[in-house]
C-alpha positions in Angstrom: -1.0 -15.0 -14.8 -4.4 -15.8 -13.0 -2.4 -16.5 -9.8 -0.6 -13.2 -9.9 -3.9 -11.4 -10.6 -5.5 -13.2 -7.7 -2.7 -12.3 -5.3 -2.7 -8.6 -6.4 -6.5 -8.5 -5.9 -6.2 -10.0 -2.4 -3.4 -7.6 -1.6 -5.5 -4.7 -2.8 -8.5 -5.8 -0.6 -6.1 -5.9 2.4 -4.9 -2.4 1.7 -8.4 -1.2 1.4 -9.3 -2.8 4.6 -6.3 -1.1 6.4 -7.4 2.3 5.0 -10.9 1.7 6.4 -9.4 0.9 9.8 -7.3 4.1 9.6 -10.6 6.1 9.0 -12.0 4.7 12.2 -8.9 4.7 14.4 -6.9 7.8 13.6 -7.5 11.0 15.7 -8.1 13.9 13.2 -9.2 14.7 9.7 -5.7 15.1 8.4 -4.5 11.7 9.6 -7.7 10.1 8.3 -7.3 11.6 4.9 -3.7 10.4 4.7 -4.6 6.9 5.7 -7.6 6.8 3.4 -5.8 8.3 0.4 -2.6 6.3 0.6 -4.0 2.9 1.5 -7.1 3.0 -0.6 -5.3 4.4 -3.7 -2.7 1.7 -3.4 -5.3 -0.9 -2.7 -7.6 0.0 -5.6 -4.7 0.4 -8.0 -3.5 -3.1 -6.9 -7.0 -4.5 -7.5 -7.1 -2.9 -11.0 -3.7 -4.3 -11.7 -4.8 -7.7 -10.6 -7.9 -7.5 -12.9 -5.4 -6.6 -15.8 -3.3 -9.7 -14.9 -6.4 -11.8 -14.4 -8.3 -11.0 -17.6 -5.4 -10.1 -19.9 -5.3 -7.3 -22.5 -9.0 -7.4 -23.2 -11.9 -5.1 -22.5 -11.8 -5.1 -18.7 -7.9 -5.2 -18.6 -7.6 -2.2 -20.9 -10.2 -0.2 -18.8 -8.2 -1.1 -15.6 -5.0 0.0 -17.2 -6.6 3.3 -18.1 -8.2 3.7 -14.7 -5.0 3.3 -12.7 -3.2 6.6 -13.6 -6.5 8.5 -13.4 -7.3 7.2 -9.9 -3.7 7.6 -8.7 -3.4 11.3 -9.7 -7.0 12.2 -9.1 -7.1 10.9 -5.5 -3.8 12.5 -4.5 -4.9 15.9 -5.9 -8.4 15.6 -4.3 -6.9 14.6 -0.9 -4.5 17.6 -1.0 -7.4 20.0 -1.9 -9.5 18.5 1.0 -6.7 18.9 3.5 -5.9 22.4 2.4 -9.6 23.3 2.6 -9.9 21.8 6.0 -7.0 23.8 7.2 -8.3 27.1 5.7 -11.6 26.4 7.2 -10.0 26.1 10.7 -10.1 22.4 11.6 -7.6 21.9 14.3 -4.8 19.3 14.3 -4.8 16.4 16.6 -3.4 16.7 20.1 -0.4 14.4 19.1 0.4 16.2 15.9 4.1 17.2 15.9 4.5 19.6 13.0 2.2 22.0 11.1 3.5 22.3 7.6 0.9 24.7 6.3 1.5 27.1 9.2 5.3 27.1 8.3 4.4 27.8 4.5 2.1 30.8 5.4 4.9 32.4 7.3 7.3 32.5 4.3 
């Protein structure tokens, strides 16, 4: 079980690293938020799951198990609110963006 926990922790660190690279490399706020939310949420949940496997059902493992759904739902809702706020505030899409879903939703 410790090996599985170690693998999950390493995988989570890798996903967090990719999320940080996405924050630096992607062109606009919308793509950056998508990268950071998806990669970092998956990475952090993977780290917490690795802690659960590594420590077992004890104090730290139970806290990690409780934190996973809180982080998962909280991060996705917060990212959606940030994107919607940025759109309402008038932050433009990147030059290479193909579709504007919020613009289509406002028309209907």
